[in-house]
N, C-alpha and C positions, 0 to 999 in steps of 0.2 A: 217422179211427178207426184204431187198430192191432189186426189180428187176431193173438192170442198164444195158441195152443193150450196147454192145461195137461193135466197127467197126473193121473189119479184112479185108484188101484189098478190101473195097467197099462192104462187105457182113456183114450183122448184126449177131452177135453171142449173144444170150440171156445169161445172167449170173445174178445170185443172190448173194447178200452178207448177210451173216447171222452174225448179230453183236454180238449174244451171244456167238457163237464159233469162231468169227473173221475168217471166211472161206468164200472163193468165190466157187460158184458152177456154172459150165457151162454147156449149153445144149450140150450133146453129139452128137446129130443128127446134130446140126448146125456146129459143128467142122468137123463131118463126111463129110458133104456136101461141105465144103471148100476143105477137103483133096481130095475128089473124083472128084471135080470140076463138080459137078452135079447142072444143073439149076433147076431141079425139086426136090422139098422138099421130096415128097413120095418116090422117087426113092433112094434118100439119106437114108430115114428112112428104107426102105426095106434092103439095103445094111448093115446098121447098126445091123437091126434084125438077118441077116444072120451071121455076124461077131460075134455078142454076142452069139449065138447059138454054133458057132465053138470054141470061146474061153472058154465058159462055159464046153463044153465037153473035153477041154484041162486042165480044172481046174485053169484057169487064175485068179488071185486075182483081175485083173483089172475090171473084170465084177461083182464080189462080192461087189467091192468098190463102184459101182455105186449106186445112190439113185433116187428117184423119186420126184420131185416137180411139182406143178401146175405152168406152164409158159404160158404167152399169146401167141396166135397162130394169124395167118394172118387174121382170121374172128374175131378177138377181144374177142373170149373166152379164157378161161384158161384150159389147158388139162395137165394131168400128163405126165411128160416128164423125160426121163432119164437124170440125171445130174451127174457130176464127179467133183472133185477137179483139179486143175491144175497139181498136182502130179500124179494122176490117168491118166489123159489124155496125159501126156508126155510118159506114158507106152503104152497106146492105139495107140499112133501115130506110134509106132514102127511096128504095125501090118497092117498098110495100106500103100502100096507102093505109093508115091505121090512126086512130085516135090515141093508141098506146105509143106512138112514135117518140113524143117528146119525153114522157115519163122513163121510157126505156133508155133514151140517151142520156138523161140525168142519171139514172141508176148506174149505166156503164161508166160515166164519168166519175161517180162516186167511188167505184171500185178502184179506179185509177188513183183517185184522191187518197183512199186508205193506204195504197202502196207508197204514194208520196210521204204521207205522214209517217210510215214506217222507216222510210229512207231518212227522214228528218229527225226521227227519234227511233232508233233501232231497238230500243227496249221494248217498244210496243210489240214488234214482231218476235222478239225473244221470249217475253211473257206468254204470247199466244201459243208459241211452239211448246214452251215448258208446260202449260196447261194441257195442252193435246197429249204429249207424252205421257204425262201423269195420269190422264184418264185411261190410256192404253195400257197402264200398269208398268211403265218402265221405272227402274230404281233411280234414285237421286244420282248414284254414281254414274250409271249409264247416260243420263241426261246431261250431266257435266261434261262428260267425255264428248257427246254429240255436239254440244254447243261450242266446245273448244275446237272440235274438228271444223265445224261450220265458219268460225272466225278464221281459221288457217286457210280455208277454202275461199273465202271472200278476199283475203289480202292477195292471193294467187289470181283470182279472176280480175281483181282491180288492176293488177300488173299487167295482165294481158290487155285489158280494155285500153290501157295507155300506151301499149306497145303494138299497135297495129294488128290485134287480133279480134276478130268479129264476134259478136255474141252469137250463139245459135249453132250452127254446124261446126266453126272453127273451134269454139270452146268445147264441143263434144268431142272432136277428133283428138284434141290435145288430152283431154280428160281420159280418153279410152286408152291412150298410149301410156299415161302414167299407170292406169289400173292394170293393163296388161303387163307391164313390166314388173310391177311388184307383186301381183297376184298369180300370173301365169295364165290368165283367162280374161276375156274381154268383159266389159260391162254387161253385155246381153248374156254372155254364158254364165257369169256370176248370178244374174238375175234368174236365170233358168235352173241353176243348182238350188236356188232357195224358193223356187216356185212362185216367183213375182211376175206380175204383168205390168200394170200401170202403177205399181208402188214405186216409191223412192227407195232405192237400194240402201241408202245409207241408214234409213229409218229400221233396217232389218238386219244392220251389222252388229256383230258381237263386239265387246269391247275392245278385244284385241284387233279386230279388223278396223275399227274406228281408229285406233291408235296408229296402225301401220299406214293407213289411208293419208292421215294427218301427216305422218313423218315423210311419206313420198311427196305430198304437196308442198310441204314446207321446204324441203330439199329442192324441189323444182324451182320454187320462187327464189330461193337464195342463189342457186347456180344461174338461173336466168338475170338476176340482178348483178352478178359478178361480172358477167360479160355484156350487160345492157342488151339481152337479146331482143331483137325486134322481127316482127314478122313470122310467118308460119315456119319456115325453114329452121331458124335459130331457136325458136321455142319448142319445136319438135325434139331437137337435139337435147335441150334442157330437160324436156318432159321425161325422155328416156334416161338420162342420167340420174335424175331425182327418183324416178321409179326403181331403178336398179339399186340404188343405196337402200330403199326400204325393202327390197328383196333379199339383199344380203342379211339384213337384220332379222328377216323372217326366217330365212333358212338356219341362221344361228339358234333362233328360239326353238325351232320345230326339232333341231338336232338334239337339244338338251331335253325337251319334254317329250319327244316322240309323238306330238299331236299337230295336226295341221290347223294353221291359223284361218286359212280360207275355208269356210264350211258352208254346208246347206242350210244351216240353222236359220230360223226367221221368226218373226213375232206374229205371224198371221194368227187370226182366231182359230179355235179348235175346229168349228165347222169347216172353214176353209182348208184346214189341213187335211181333213177327212177327204174333202172333195178331191184335193190334190193327190193323195194317196191312191184313191180309186181309179183316177185318170191315168196314172202312171201305170197301174197295173193292167188297164185295157190297152 
């Protein structure tokens, strides 16, 4: 997941983009703070807690559709925060009387429109990603491998979407099966190895890790296509087989080089690495 703060009327609204499910998640409290025109974040948080309690008693689906993700706060630390999709937020806006209601609706719609533009013209999304990676100091070689891997990933998820696999939890389950098979660790365990929290794991993979991830997902798709795998059971089988093919290749490379392909190396800023190191010591 990528944390990409956005600006509305001079006020920052934290948002996260989940590449696996292609979903924007917005901080509910940040939106409530804009709508209630509160200068104090804690006051806005209390307002949201009371509203959430009332809507919960009323059986509102808007509350049950909210999730919790770790987002950076003003003190630089990450805290679990209520987040919601643009669709859910548009329903929540109806519950808060505010002169900002219509502008925030238009803003949320614009975010969706930007995503639609990228779907129509993928080059927009690719160019934006390339610029971000360049700003973070990635080499051209790494960027090319990352983009090639993403293209392979997109072809696989397109196949899943067309063969009775639901975006979200089912995508995540199959992705984890592939990852577990070729790396020997789950996605979460791999992220823990690298000291990552809300970061996108692929953005912190080495060139070798990216290549083997792509091989695993390419193999999975081609195996699934060969048997017209449909539904979770059949695609789980293809995911295991695809991951195992990449695992065999990984073991062969490791036996020749004596080095592990799966590592704890990351591209976190130096400050974050120092924090991580001190945390592990304690």
